[in-house]
VOGU-3710 file (C-alpha; in Angstrom, 3 decimals, decimal comma):
1> xxxxxxxxxx> 52,521/24,920/5,969  55,370/25,453/8,380  58,381/27,015/6,827  61,698/25,856/8,181  65,141/27,326/8,319  67,728/25,848/5,950  69,372/23,960/8,870  66,086/22,408/9,865  65,203/21,660/6,370  68,387/19,727/5,899
11> xxxxxxxxxx> 67,747/17,875/9,101  64,235/16,970/7,860  65,619/15,589/4,624  67,625/13,086/6,661  64,582/11,486/8,252  63,508/8,244/6,563  60,015/8,402/5,116  57,339/6,583/7,089  59,027/6,397/10,525  57,824/7,435/13,929
21> xxxxxxxxxx> 60,123/10,253/15,029  61,330/11,435/18,388  62,513/15,000/18,215  64,819/15,516/21,245  65,035/19,189/22,294  62,009/19,999/20,075  61,873/23,686/21,226  59,017/25,195/19,141  57,924/21,834/17,587  58,303/23,085/14,025
31> xxxxxxxxxx> 60,359/20,135/12,803  57,840/17,383/13,652  54,949/19,580/12,430  56,716/20,095/8,998  57,392/16,367/8,713  53,718/15,486/9,387  52,461/18,208/7,157  54,678/16,806/4,297  53,482/13,268/5,137  57,037/12,163/5,701
41> xxxxxxxxxx> 56,381/10,512/9,118  53,471/8,661/10,775  53,724/10,046/14,256  56,056/12,103/16,416  57,213/12,537/19,992  58,288/16,081/20,826  60,576/15,936/23,747  62,146/18,785/25,731  63,340/19,207/29,310  62,232/22,774/29,472
51> xxxxxxxxxx> 58,487/23,503/30,281  58,567/26,851/28,356  59,448/25,391/24,989  57,030/22,485/25,556  54,219/24,876/26,149  55,023/26,685/22,881  55,276/23,413/21,032  51,875/22,330/22,334  50,371/25,617/21,163  51,961/25,344/17,647
61> xxxxxxxxxx> 50,908/21,680/17,325  47,340/22,455/18,339  47,176/25,416/15,953  48,146/23,147/13,081  45,551/20,529/14,115  48,184/17,827/14,740  47,750/17,130/18,561  46,554/13,551/17,741  49,776/12,887/15,760  52,403/14,513/17,890
71> xxxxxxxxxx> 52,867/13,373/21,548  54,433/16,079/23,706  56,487/14,973/26,688  58,891/16,643/29,218  61,978/14,575/29,008  65,730/14,717/29,865  67,056/13,373/26,540  65,041/10,247/25,814  64,234/9,322/29,417  60,530/9,649/28,792
81> xxxxxxxxxx> 60,628/7,508/25,577  60,125/3,805/25,955  62,251/1,398/23,999  60,784/0,762/20,546  58,433/3,745/20,650  60,289/5,612/17,937  62,134/4,418/14,726  64,004/7,632/14,171  65,536/9,851/16,868  66,701/13,323/15,990
91> xxxxxxxxxx> 68,931/15,273/18,427  69,902/18,746/17,244  70,758/22,250/18,244  72,704/21,481/21,439  76,328/21,309/22,537  78,224/18,094/21,966  78,642/17,438/25,728  74,929/17,489/26,282  74,453/15,320/23,181  77,013/12,803/24,534
101> xxxxxxxxxx> 75,062/12,714/27,805  71,885/11,881/26,002  73,574/9,224/23,852  75,214/7,541/26,874  72,224/7,694/29,191  69,666/6,863/26,521  71,647/3,901/24,852  69,014/1,269/25,740  66,365/3,250/23,894  68,596/4,632/21,088
111> xxxxxxxxxx> 70,053/1,316/20,132  66,597/0,019/19,332  65,813/2,819/16,939  66,233/2,547/13,218  68,315/5,742/12,810  69,780/8,660/14,653  70,030/12,130/13,115  72,562/14,259/15,030  73,515/17,984/14,781  75,977/18,766/17,632
121> xxxxxxxxxx> 76,784/22,497/18,021  80,182/21,722/19,368  82,642/18,836/20,117  81,854/17,050/16,846  85,023/15,030/17,260  83,930/13,576/20,512  80,534/12,751/19,306  81,863/10,968/16,231  84,486/9,148/18,451  81,648/7,924/20,741
131> xxxxxxxxxx> 79,728/6,639/17,794  82,614/4,845/16,182  83,715/3,439/19,486  80,248/1,948/20,101  80,007/0,439/16,651  77,448/2,933/15,203  77,744/3,638/11,467  77,672/7,194/10,174  76,466/6,573/6,652  75,480/10,088/5,573
141> xxxxxxxxxx> 76,722/13,671/6,463  75,721/17,091/5,523  76,808/20,677/6,429  74,817/23,862/6,171  76,039/27,525/6,199  73,418/29,755/7,726  73,413/32,984/9,701  77,194/33,213/9,642  77,724/29,711/11,099  78,465/26,204/9,776
151> xxxxxxxxxx> 76,143/23,503/10,981  77,527/19,917/10,382  75,011/17,069/10,865  75,025/13,379/10,246  72,810/10,351/9,828  73,598/7,283/11,920  72,416/3,763/11,131  71,820/1,737/14,299  70,932/-1,510/12,777  74,402/-2,488/11,430
161> xxxxxxxxxx> 76,241/-2,529/14,630  78,902/-5,255/14,784  82,126/-3,958/16,060  83,933/-0,647/16,690  85,304/1,010/13,624  89,008/0,345/12,997  91,154/3,117/11,492  94,318/2,641/9,507  96,155/5,090/11,830  95,629/7,548/14,597
171> xxxxxxxxxx> 95,940/10,320/12,102  93,155/8,970/10,027  91,056/8,713/13,184  91,800/12,347/14,021  90,867/13,550/10,554  87,753/11,620/10,197  86,415/12,289/13,656  86,952/15,982/13,148  85,650/16,455/9,631  83,874/13,346/8,482
181> xxxxxxxxxx> 84,417/11,883/5,056  83,964/13,459/1,652  82,073/10,589/0,080  79,496/10,525/2,881  78,762/14,218/2,729  75,848/15,568/0,671  77,182/19,147/0,521  80,763/18,766/-0,498  81,117/22,434/-1,622  80,074/23,716/1,833
191> xxxxxxxxxx> 82,377/21,154/3,517  85,231/22,618/1,383  84,313/26,143/2,621  84,248/24,874/6,188  87,698/23,265/5,884  89,203/26,411/4,326  87,563/28,459/7,036  89,060/26,319/9,806  92,493/26,410/8,058  92,471/30,219/7,846
201> xxxxxxxxxx> 91,298/30,365/11,535  94,169/28,158/12,728  96,727/30,027/10,606  95,629/33,370/11,989  96,004/32,191/15,541  99,311/30,666/14,739  100,689/33,994/13,363  99,399/35,848/16,485  100,987/33,225/18,855  104,359/33,317/17,169
211> xxxxxxxxxx> 104,820/36,872/18,584  104,289/35,699/22,166  107,068/33,817/24,029  106,424/31,151/26,702  106,043/27,471/27,496  102,176/27,652/27,203  102,455/29,406/23,856  104,764/26,604/22,506  102,292/23,979/23,663  99,499/25,722/22,020
221> xxxxxxxxxx> 101,448/26,153/18,772  102,083/22,392/18,773  98,341/21,829/19,097  97,755/24,146/16,200  100,318/22,371/14,016  98,384/19,108/14,670  95,022/20,824/13,850  96,412/22,229/10,600  97,801/18,809/9,636  94,336/17,368/10,056
231> xxxxxxxxxx> 92,709/20,100/7,989  95,339/19,690/5,246  94,888/15,925/5,289  91,077/16,411/4,824  91,706/18,880/1,959  94,158/16,338/0,300  91,339/13,713/0,349  89,190/16,172/-1,666  91,744/16,168/-4,393  92,715/12,519/-4,237
//
């Protein structure tokens, strides 16, 4: 049985039982192997743009006797996946900019899937903004602390798309797109740690910058004030 890291285990837990999975950026192929070994999925497509990881994935899949159940394809995002081939699409372990490229270019395929499971390594705000703007629903979130890093991730329902999400105010949009929502997050204690970490980080930068004069410094301090306001607003929701 494949043993997954904590991050990958939490991602695996978000996959709906019985689906056909497309693992975008599969790397070593461990996630689809684990999901088949635990009988959580029926079939998988292991996709990666790099030939090296695909070769390793093929070797691992063959060693586990799962070559008939996992289709390996070289693919830029979901370009090699036909519409309707996968019910569940998992995109993880890459920067938010790359993920946005995959979401935008692959929209005809992704919109026909049952669910998306996303774990961007950066630019969470932009990824969430894209999803809300395009009427996707983030119905579950999670966050993992592993190896000295926080890993936020979310489950997206693609079948309830009606209209773009409307926020009560721009401040609410800023807070939710940066940090998600308490009621949707499975790991509220870790989310609290993450918010406190971000707050301490912003305050430390703020103290350092107050010692440096200049127009650029003033502009950066204004940005930090806004970020701190968003963090504090998210923390206030915890106690509401």
